[in-house]
ZABA-258141 format. One record per residue (C-alpha): residue number from 0; x negated, y negated, z; residue in three letters. Coordinates in steps of 0.05 Angstrom, whole numbers, plus 32768, in hexadecimal, padded with zeros to 4 digits. Layout:
<atoms>
+-------+------+------+------+------+
: torti :   c1 :   c2 :   c3 : roba :
+-------+------+------+------+------+
:   NUM :    X :    Y :    Z :  ALA :
...
+-------+------+------+------+------+
</atoms>
This chain:
<atoms>
+-------+------+------+------+------+
: torti :   c1 :   c2 :   c3 : roba :
+-------+------+------+------+------+
:     0 : 80EB : 7D1D : 7DBF :  UNK :
:     1 : 80D2 : 7D09 : 7E04 :  UNK :
:     2 : 8119 : 7D02 : 7E1E :  UNK :
:     3 : 812A : 7D49 : 7E08 :  UNK :
:     4 : 80EB : 7D64 : 7E29 :  UNK :
:     5 : 80FE : 7D42 : 7E6B :  UNK :
:     6 : 8144 : 7D60 : 7E67 :  UNK :
:     7 : 8125 : 7DA4 : 7E5B :  UNK :
:     8 : 80F6 : 7D99 : 7E96 :  UNK :
:     9 : 812F : 7D86 : 7EC5 :  UNK :
:    10 : 815A : 7DC0 : 7EAE :  UNK :
:    11 : 8122 : 7DF2 : 7EB7 :  UNK :
:    12 : 810E : 7DD9 : 7EFC :  UNK :
:    13 : 8156 : 7DD3 : 7F11 :  UNK :
:    14 : 8165 : 7E1A : 7EFC :  UNK :
:    15 : 8129 : 7E33 : 7F22 :  UNK :
:    16 : 813B : 7E0C : 7F60 :  UNK :
:    17 : 8183 : 7E25 : 7F5F :  UNK :
:    18 : 816C : 7E6D : 7F54 :  UNK :
:    19 : 813B : 7E6A : 7F8E :  UNK :
:    20 : 816F : 7E49 : 7FBB :  UNK :
:    21 : 81A2 : 7E80 : 7FAC :  UNK :
:    22 : 816B : 7EB5 : 7FB6 :  UNK :
:    23 : 815C : 7E99 : 7FFC :  UNK :
:    24 : 81A5 : 7E99 : 800E :  UNK :
:    25 : 81AF : 7EE1 : 7FF6 :  UNK :
:    26 : 8170 : 7EF7 : 801C :  UNK :
:    27 : 8189 : 7ED8 : 805D :  UNK :
:    28 : 81CE : 7EF7 : 8055 :  UNK :
:    29 : 81AF : 7F3B : 8046 :  UNK :
:    30 : 8182 : 7F35 : 8083 :  UNK :
:    31 : 81BD : 7F26 : 80B1 :  UNK :
:    32 : 81E8 : 7F5E : 8095 :  UNK :
:    33 : 81AF : 7F91 : 8099 :  UNK :
:    34 : 819E : 7F7E : 80E0 :  UNK :
:    35 : 81E7 : 7F86 : 80F3 :  UNK :
:    36 : 81EA : 7FCD : 80D9 :  UNK :
:    37 : 81A2 : 7FE2 : 80EA :  UNK :
:    38 : 81BB : 8012 : 811F :  UNK :
:    39 : 81D5 : 8040 : 80E8 :  UNK :
:    40 : 818E : 8050 : 80D0 :  UNK :
:    41 : 8161 : 806B : 8107 :  UNK :
:    42 : 8118 : 8055 : 810C :  UNK :
:    43 : 80E7 : 8086 : 80EE :  UNK :
:    44 : 80BD : 80AD : 811F :  UNK :
:    45 : 8076 : 8095 : 8125 :  UNK :
:    46 : 8043 : 80C1 : 8103 :  UNK :
:    47 : 8013 : 80E7 : 8130 :  UNK :
:    48 : 7FCA : 80D2 : 812A :  UNK :
:    49 : 7F9E : 8106 : 8109 :  UNK :
:    50 : 7F61 : 811C : 812F :  UNK :
:    51 : 7F20 : 80FC : 8119 :  UNK :
:    52 : 7EF9 : 8123 : 80E5 :  UNK :
:    53 : 7EB7 : 8141 : 80FA :  UNK :
:    54 : 7E78 : 8129 : 80D6 :  UNK :
:    55 : 7E63 : 8154 : 809B :  UNK :
:    56 : 7E23 : 816D : 80BC :  UNK :
:    57 : 7E47 : 8182 : 80FC :  UNK :
:    58 : 7E7F : 81A4 : 80D5 :  UNK :
:    59 : 7E4F : 81CA : 80A8 :  UNK :
:    60 : 7E22 : 81E3 : 80DF :  UNK :
:    61 : 7DD8 : 81DC : 80EA :  UNK :
:    62 : 7DAF : 81B2 : 80B9 :  UNK :
:    63 : 7D7C : 81EA : 80B1 :  UNK :
:    64 : 7DB4 : 8218 : 8098 :  UNK :
:    65 : 7DC9 : 81E3 : 8066 :  UNK :
:    66 : 7D81 : 81DB : 804D :  UNK :
:    67 : 7D7A : 8226 : 8046 :  UNK :
:    68 : 7DBB : 822A : 801E :  UNK :
:    69 : 7DA3 : 81F3 : 7FF0 :  UNK :
:    70 : 7D60 : 8216 : 7FE7 :  UNK :
:    71 : 7D82 : 8258 : 7FD6 :  UNK :
:    72 : 7DAF : 8235 : 7FA3 :  UNK :
:    73 : 7D73 : 8214 : 7F82 :  UNK :
:    74 : 7D4D : 8256 : 7F7D :  UNK :
:    75 : 7D89 : 8279 : 7F5E :  UNK :
:    76 : 7D94 : 8240 : 7F2E :  UNK :
:    77 : 7D4B : 823D : 7F19 :  UNK :
:    78 : 7D4B : 8289 : 7F0D :  UNK :
:    79 : 7D80 : 8285 : 7ED6 :  UNK :
+-------+------+------+------+------+
</atoms>
């Protein structure tokens, strides 16, 4: 029973080790091949930075106008 569990342990760890080793080799080969043919795909153009957004109070106008609009909305809402 213990011997079969050790065999299973060695087989599982060995399979994982072999798989990871093959994965590393394939990744290295893929990296070398892709760097060799990288000239076929041009680099994307950098995106232009968007201008900074204005604060809400500056974009909406004067604070007194905002307060007046809120007051009008409250009066209309209360009248219904």
